DSSP file (Angstrom, degrees, kcal/mol; ACC not computed):
  #  RESIDUE AA STRUCTURE BP1 BP2  ACC     N-H-->O    O-->H-N    N-H-->O    O-->H-N    TCO  KAPPA ALPHA  PHI   PSI    X-CA   Y-CA   Z-CA
    1    1 A M              0   0    0      0, 0.0     2,-0.2     0, 0.0    68,-0.0   0.000 360.0 360.0 360.0 130.9    5.5  -23.4   -1.8
    2    2 A N        -     0   0    0     34,-0.1     2,-0.3     1,-0.0    33,-0.2  -0.457 360.0-136.1 -79.7 147.6    2.9  -20.7   -2.4
    3    3 A Y        -     0   0    0     31,-3.0    67,-0.3    -2,-0.2     2,-0.2  -0.744  21.6-117.8 -95.8 147.1    3.2  -17.2   -1.1
    4    4 A S  E     -a   70   0A   0     65,-2.7    67,-2.6    -2,-0.3     2,-0.4  -0.625  27.9-136.0 -83.1 148.8    0.2  -15.4    0.5
    5    5 A L  E     -a   71   0A   0     -2,-0.2     2,-0.4    65,-0.2    67,-0.2  -0.885  19.8-176.7-109.4 134.6   -1.0  -12.3   -1.2
    6    6 A L  E     -a   72   0A   0     65,-2.4    67,-3.1    -2,-0.4     2,-0.6  -0.987   7.1-165.5-127.9 120.4   -1.9   -9.0    0.5
    7    7 A I  E     -a   73   0A   0     -2,-0.4    67,-0.1    65,-0.2     5,-0.1  -0.928  21.8-129.8-108.2 116.9   -3.3   -6.2   -1.7
    8    8 A L     >  -     0   0    0     65,-2.1     4,-2.3    -2,-0.6     3,-0.3  -0.230  23.3-110.7 -62.8 155.2   -3.3   -2.9    0.0
    9    9 A R  H  > S+     0   0    0      1,-0.2     4,-2.1     2,-0.2     5,-0.2   0.860 119.2  53.3 -56.9 -39.3   -6.6   -0.9   -0.1
   10   10 A R  H  > S+     0   0    0      1,-0.2     4,-2.2     2,-0.2    -1,-0.2   0.906 110.1  47.4 -63.0 -42.1   -5.0    1.7   -2.4
   11   11 A A  H  > S+     0   0    0     62,-0.3     4,-2.6    -3,-0.3    -2,-0.2   0.859 108.5  55.3 -67.9 -35.9   -3.9   -1.0   -4.9
   12   12 A Q  H  X S+     0   0    0     -4,-2.3     4,-2.3     2,-0.2    -2,-0.2   0.915 109.7  46.9 -61.3 -42.7   -7.4   -2.6   -4.7
   13   13 A K  H  X S+     0   0    0     -4,-2.1     4,-1.3     2,-0.2    -2,-0.2   0.916 112.3  49.2 -65.3 -43.9   -8.9    0.8   -5.8
   14   14 A E  H  < S+     0   0    0     -4,-2.2     4,-0.4     1,-0.2    -2,-0.2   0.891 111.4  50.8 -63.5 -38.2   -6.3    1.2   -8.6
   15   15 A L  H >< S+     0   0    0     -4,-2.6     3,-1.3     1,-0.2    -2,-0.2   0.918 108.8  50.4 -64.6 -44.0   -7.1   -2.4   -9.7
   16   16 A S  H 3< S+     0   0    0     -4,-2.3    -1,-0.2     1,-0.2    -2,-0.2   0.744 106.0  57.1 -68.4 -22.2  -10.8   -1.7   -9.8
   17   17 A D  T 3< S+     0   0    0     -4,-1.3    -1,-0.2    -3,-0.2    -2,-0.2   0.527  85.3 106.0 -84.7  -6.5  -10.3    1.4  -11.9
   18   18 A L  S <  S-     0   0    0     -3,-1.3    -3,-0.0    -4,-0.4    59,-0.0  -0.351  85.2 -92.6 -72.7 152.9   -8.5   -0.4  -14.7
   19   19 A P     >  -     0   0    0      0, 0.0     4,-3.0     0, 0.0     3,-0.3  -0.343  43.1-110.6 -58.1 148.3  -10.1   -1.1  -18.1
   20   20 A I  H  > S+     0   0    0      1,-0.2     4,-1.8     2,-0.2     5,-0.1   0.842 115.8  49.7 -57.8 -40.7  -11.8   -4.5  -18.0
   21   21 A D  H  > S+     0   0    0      1,-0.2     4,-1.3     2,-0.2    -1,-0.2   0.891 115.5  43.2 -66.7 -39.3   -9.3   -6.2  -20.5
   22   22 A V  H  > S+     0   0    0     -3,-0.3     4,-2.8     2,-0.2     5,-0.3   0.872 108.6  60.7 -71.2 -39.1   -6.3   -4.9  -18.5
   23   23 A Y  H  X S+     0   0    0     -4,-3.0     4,-2.6     1,-0.2    -2,-0.2   0.908 104.4  48.3 -54.0 -46.3   -8.0   -5.8  -15.2
   24   24 A E  H  X S+     0   0    0     -4,-1.8     4,-2.1     2,-0.2    -1,-0.2   0.905 112.7  47.5 -65.0 -41.6   -8.1   -9.5  -16.2
   25   25 A K  H  X S+     0   0    0     -4,-1.3     4,-2.0     2,-0.2    -2,-0.2   0.920 113.9  47.1 -65.7 -43.8   -4.5   -9.6  -17.3
   26   26 A V  H  X S+     0   0    0     -4,-2.8     4,-2.5     2,-0.2    -2,-0.2   0.910 110.9  52.4 -63.3 -43.5   -3.3   -7.9  -14.1
   27   27 A K  H  X S+     0   0    0     -4,-2.6     4,-2.1    -5,-0.3    -1,-0.2   0.910 110.0  47.8 -60.8 -43.4   -5.4  -10.1  -11.9
   28   28 A Q  H  X S+     0   0    0     -4,-2.1     4,-1.9     1,-0.2    -1,-0.2   0.892 110.8  51.9 -65.1 -38.8   -3.9  -13.2  -13.5
   29   29 A T  H  X S+     0   0    0     -4,-2.0     4,-1.4     2,-0.2    -2,-0.2   0.909 109.0  50.3 -63.2 -43.1   -0.4  -11.9  -13.1
   30   30 A I  H  X S+     0   0    0     -4,-2.5     4,-0.7     1,-0.2     3,-0.3   0.915 109.8  50.2 -61.7 -43.6   -1.0  -11.2   -9.4
   31   31 A L  H >< S+     0   0    0     -4,-2.1     3,-0.7     1,-0.2     4,-0.4   0.864 107.7  53.8 -64.1 -35.0   -2.3  -14.7   -8.9
   32   32 A K  H >X S+     0   0    0     -4,-1.9     4,-2.1     1,-0.2     3,-1.0   0.788  96.4  68.2 -67.4 -28.4    0.8  -16.1  -10.6
   33   33 A L  H 3< S+     0   0    0     -4,-1.4    -1,-0.2    -3,-0.3    -2,-0.2   0.819  88.8  64.4 -61.7 -30.6    3.0  -14.2   -8.2
   34   34 A S  T << S+     0   0    0     -4,-0.7   -31,-3.0    -3,-0.7    -1,-0.3   0.803 110.2  37.8 -65.1 -27.7    1.8  -16.4   -5.4
   35   35 A K  T <4 S+     0   0    0     -3,-1.0    -2,-0.2    -4,-0.4    -1,-0.2   0.822 136.3  16.5 -89.5 -35.1    3.5  -19.4   -7.1
   36   36 A N     <  -     0   0    0     -4,-2.1    -1,-0.3     1,-0.1    -2,-0.1  -0.815  63.0-176.2-140.0  95.8    6.5  -17.6   -8.4
   37   37 A P  S    S+     0   0    0      0, 0.0    -4,-0.1     0, 0.0    -1,-0.1   0.652  84.9  45.3 -71.6 -13.1    7.2  -14.1   -6.8
   38   38 A R  S    S+     0   0    0     -5,-0.1     3,-0.1     4,-0.0    -5,-0.0  -0.520  80.7 170.6-125.7  65.3   10.2  -13.4   -9.1
   39   39 A P    >   -     0   0    0      0, 0.0     3,-2.0     0, 0.0     2,-0.1  -0.176  49.1 -71.0 -72.1 169.8    9.0  -14.4  -12.6
   40   40 A Y  T 3  S+     0   0    0      1,-0.3     3,-0.1    13,-0.0     0, 0.0  -0.383 122.2  27.3 -57.7 131.0   10.8  -13.7  -15.8
   41   41 A G  T 3  S+     0   0    0      1,-0.4    13,-0.3    -3,-0.1    -1,-0.3   0.283  87.1 125.9  97.6  -9.3   10.7   -9.9  -16.5
   42   42 A C    <   -     0   0    0     -3,-2.0    -1,-0.4    11,-0.1     2,-0.4  -0.524  42.2-159.8 -79.0 154.0   10.4   -8.7  -12.9
   43   43 A K  E     -B   52   0A   0      9,-2.2     9,-2.1    -2,-0.2     2,-0.3  -0.986  20.3-118.2-136.8 143.9   12.9   -6.2  -11.7
   44   44 A K  E     -B   51   0A   0     -2,-0.4     7,-0.2     7,-0.2     2,-0.2  -0.639  40.9-117.9 -74.8 133.7   14.2   -5.0   -8.4
   45   45 A L        -     0   0    0      5,-2.6     2,-0.4    -2,-0.3     3,-0.2  -0.493  20.6-137.0 -76.6 144.2   13.4   -1.3   -8.0
   46   46 A K  S    S+     0   0    0     -2,-0.2     3,-0.1     1,-0.2    -1,-0.0  -0.842  83.8  17.3-100.0 137.2   16.2    1.2   -7.6
   47   47 A G  S    S+     0   0    0     -2,-0.4     2,-0.3     1,-0.1    -1,-0.2   0.356 124.8  44.0  88.6  -7.4   16.0    3.9   -5.0
   48   48 A R  S    S-     0   0    0     -3,-0.2     2,-0.1     2,-0.1    -3,-0.1  -0.981  91.1 -88.8-160.1 161.8   13.2    2.3   -3.0
   49   49 A D  S    S+     0   0    0     -2,-0.3     2,-0.2    -5,-0.1    -3,-0.1  -0.420  77.0  51.0 -73.5 147.9   12.2   -1.1   -1.7
   50   50 A G        -     0   0    0     -5,-0.2    -5,-2.6    -2,-0.1     2,-0.3  -0.571  67.0 -96.0 124.4 177.7   10.2   -3.5   -3.9
   51   51 A W  E     -BC  44  62A   0     11,-3.6    11,-2.5    -7,-0.2     2,-0.4  -0.853  24.1-149.5-129.2 163.2    9.8   -5.2   -7.2
   52   52 A R  E     -BC  43  61A   0     -9,-2.1    -9,-2.2    -2,-0.3     2,-0.4  -0.994   5.8-167.4-138.3 147.0    7.9   -4.4  -10.4
   53   53 A I  E     - C   0  60A   0      7,-1.7     7,-1.9    -2,-0.4     2,-0.3  -0.996  20.6-128.7-132.0 139.4    6.4   -6.5  -13.0
   54   54 A R  E     + C   0  59A   0     -2,-0.4     2,-0.3   -13,-0.3     5,-0.2  -0.639  21.6 178.2 -88.6 141.2    5.1   -5.3  -16.4
   55   55 A V  E >   - C   0  58A   0      3,-2.9     3,-1.9    -2,-0.3     2,-0.3  -0.759  69.8 -66.2-136.8  88.6    1.6   -6.1  -17.8
   56   56 A G  T 3  S-     0   0    0     -2,-0.3    -1,-0.2     1,-0.3   -34,-0.0  -0.519 117.0 -15.6  64.1-126.0    1.6   -4.2  -21.1
   57   57 A N  T 3  S+     0   0    0     -2,-0.3    22,-3.0    -3,-0.1     2,-0.3   0.348 125.8  87.1 -87.7   5.5    1.7   -0.5  -20.3
   58   58 A Y  E <   -CD  55  78A   0     -3,-1.9    -3,-2.9    20,-0.3     2,-0.4  -0.737  61.7-153.3-109.1 155.6    0.8   -1.2  -16.7
   59   59 A R  E     -CD  54  77A   0     18,-3.1    18,-2.0    -2,-0.3     2,-0.5  -0.939   7.3-151.6-127.7 147.9    3.0   -2.0  -13.7
   60   60 A I  E     -CD  53  76A   0     -7,-1.9    -7,-1.7    -2,-0.4     2,-0.5  -0.990  13.6-159.6-116.5 121.8    2.5   -3.8  -10.5
   61   61 A I  E     +CD  52  75A   0     14,-2.8    13,-2.7    -2,-0.5    14,-1.3  -0.903  26.3 155.0-104.0 125.7    4.7   -2.7   -7.6
   62   62 A Y  E     -CD  51  73A   0    -11,-2.5   -11,-3.6    -2,-0.5     2,-0.4  -0.931  35.8-131.7-147.1 167.6    5.1   -5.2   -4.8
   63   63 A E  E     - D   0  72A   0      9,-2.2     9,-2.3    -2,-0.3     2,-0.5  -0.954  16.6-145.6-124.2 143.6    7.3   -6.4   -2.0
   64   64 A I  E     - D   0  71A   0     -2,-0.4     2,-0.6     7,-0.2     7,-0.2  -0.923   8.3-169.4-111.8 131.8    8.4   -9.9   -1.3
   65   65 A N  E  >> - D   0  70A   0      5,-2.9     5,-2.2    -2,-0.5     4,-1.0  -0.891   5.3-179.8-118.3  98.2    8.9  -11.2    2.2
   66   66 A D  T  45S+     0   0    0     -2,-0.6    -1,-0.1     3,-0.2     5,-0.0   0.813  78.7  60.2 -68.7 -30.2   10.6  -14.6    1.9
   67   67 A K  T  45S+     0   0    0      1,-0.2    -1,-0.2     2,-0.1    -2,-0.0   0.938 118.1  28.6 -63.1 -46.7   10.7  -15.2    5.7
   68   68 A D  T  45S-     0   0    0      2,-0.1    -1,-0.2    -3,-0.0   -64,-0.2   0.490 105.3-125.1 -90.6  -4.8    6.9  -15.0    6.0
   69   69 A K  T  <5 +     0   0    0     -4,-1.0   -65,-2.7     1,-0.2     2,-0.3   0.957  66.1 133.0  56.1  53.0    6.3  -16.3    2.4
   70   70 A S  E   < -aD   4  65A   0     -5,-2.2    -5,-2.9   -67,-0.3     2,-0.4  -0.947  46.2-155.2-134.2 155.1    4.1  -13.3    1.7
   71   71 A I  E     -aD   5  64A   0    -67,-2.6   -65,-2.4    -2,-0.3     2,-0.5  -0.998   8.2-158.4-128.1 132.7    3.8  -10.7   -1.1
   72   72 A I  E     -aD   6  63A   0     -9,-2.3    -9,-2.2    -2,-0.4     2,-0.6  -0.959   9.0-148.7-113.0 121.5    2.4   -7.2   -0.5
   73   73 A I  E     +aD   7  62A   0    -67,-3.1   -65,-2.1    -2,-0.5   -62,-0.3  -0.807  21.3 172.5 -90.3 120.4    1.0   -5.4   -3.6
   74   74 A F  E     +     0   0A   0    -13,-2.7     2,-0.3    -2,-0.6   -12,-0.2   0.891  58.4   6.1 -94.0 -51.1    1.5   -1.6   -3.1
   75   75 A H  E     - D   0  61A   0    -14,-1.3   -14,-2.8   -64,-0.1     2,-0.4  -0.966  47.2-172.1-139.5 151.2    0.5    0.0   -6.5
   76   76 A I  E     + D   0  60A   0     -2,-0.3     2,-0.3   -16,-0.2   -16,-0.2  -0.969  38.3 113.0-139.0 124.7   -1.0   -0.9   -9.8
   77   77 A G  E     - D   0  59A   0    -18,-2.0   -18,-3.1    -2,-0.4     2,-0.1  -0.993  63.1 -53.6-174.2 178.2   -1.1    1.6  -12.5
   78   78 A H  E >>  - D   0  58A   0     -2,-0.3     4,-2.0   -20,-0.2     3,-1.6  -0.362  51.9-117.0 -67.5 146.2   -0.1    3.0  -15.9
   79   79 A R  T 34 S+     0   0    0    -22,-3.0     4,-0.5     1,-0.3    -1,-0.1   0.779 112.1  58.6 -59.3 -28.3    3.7    3.2  -16.5
   80   80 A K  T 34 S+     0   0    0    -23,-0.2    -1,-0.3     1,-0.2   -22,-0.1   0.744 119.0  28.5 -73.7 -20.6    3.5    7.0  -16.9
   81   81 A D  T X4 S+     0   0    0     -3,-1.6     3,-1.3     2,-0.1    -2,-0.2   0.642  98.6  82.7-110.9 -18.7    2.0    7.5  -13.4
   82   82 A I  T 3< S+     0   0    0     -4,-2.0    -3,-0.1     1,-0.3    -2,-0.1   0.770  89.9  48.6 -68.7 -29.8    3.2    4.6  -11.3
   83   83 A Y  T 3         0   0    0     -4,-0.5    -1,-0.3     1,-0.2    -2,-0.1   0.424 360.0 360.0 -93.0   3.1    6.6    5.9  -10.2
   84   84 A K    <         0   0    0     -3,-1.3    -1,-0.2     0, 0.0    -2,-0.1   0.470 360.0 360.0 -81.5 360.0    5.5    9.3   -9.1
């Protein structure tokens, strides 16, 4: 069963600011999350709610709501900046 995706406005802005090659990889990863919200390599965040998935040097921070079958994308950014 597919999950619905909601990308917050801030994450949409961060996605649009990515280099074009990274943008395509991140976009494909986000689309795959709707089919499998916990793919190989994702990790539960410590100290705050949410999950993260790596795409090269970039990270996608998101939350999974199994009850509503939805995923909310909070942040997308370079690994050096994403956790601040």
